[in-house]
C-alpha positions in Angstrom: 57.3 105.7 207.9 58.2 105.4 204.3 61.7 105.7 202.9 62.9 105.3 199.3 66.0 103.2 198.5 67.5 103.9 195.1 69.1 100.7 193.6 72.4 100.4 191.9 74.6 97.6 190.6 73.3 94.1 191.1 70.2 95.5 192.8 69.0 97.1 189.6 67.2 93.8 188.7 64.6 94.9 191.3 64.0 98.2 189.5 65.3 101.8 190.0 64.2 102.0 193.6 62.1 100.6 196.4 59.6 102.3 198.7 59.8 100.7 202.1 57.5 101.0 205.1 59.6 100.8 208.2 59.1 101.8 211.9 59.5 105.4 212.9 63.1 106.4 213.4 64.3 103.2 211.8 68.0 102.7 211.6 70.0 101.3 208.7 69.9 97.8 210.2 66.1 97.9 210.0 66.2 99.3 206.4 68.5 96.3 205.5 66.1 93.9 207.2 63.2 95.4 205.2 65.1 94.7 202.0 65.6 91.1 202.8 62.4 89.8 201.1 63.0 91.6 197.7 66.7 90.7 197.8 65.9 87.1 198.4 63.6 86.9 195.4 66.5 88.0 193.2 69.1 85.8 195.1 70.8 89.0 196.4 71.0 88.2 200.1 74.8 87.7 200.2 75.2 91.1 198.3 72.7 92.8 200.7 74.8 91.7 203.7 78.0 93.4 202.4 76.4 96.5 200.8 76.3 100.0 202.4 73.7 102.6 202.5 74.1 106.3 201.9 72.1 109.5 201.9 72.9 112.6 199.8 75.9 113.5 202.0 77.5 110.4 203.4 77.8 106.7 203.7 75.7 105.7 206.8 76.6 103.6 209.8 74.3 100.7 210.7 73.0 102.7 213.7 72.2 105.8 211.7 68.6 106.9 212.1 66.3 107.5 209.1 63.6 110.1 208.8 60.2 110.1 207.0 60.7 110.8 203.3 64.5 110.0 203.3 66.0 109.0 200.0 68.8 106.5 200.5 71.0 104.6 198.0 72.2 101.1 198.4 75.9 100.7 197.4 76.8 97.2 196.5 80.5 96.2 196.5 82.3 97.0 193.3 85.4 95.4 191.8 87.5 96.7 189.0 90.8 96.2 187.4 
């Protein structure tokens, strides 16, 4: 199935979003794994490991199941002062 991940923060170097082909009923852990190759090319693996994923309503747990056509956002850690 195909899901879209909108990119924010440090991940913006990869563009505004990624279209990922993942197994049916993939969970967030599988989405994270599918993002490893693009993240590695931009030296973002450490950031990917600590980032969270969200849909339109909530931040998702690693075991949350995705559905075809879902639009997710990756939320990297933020610091401020």
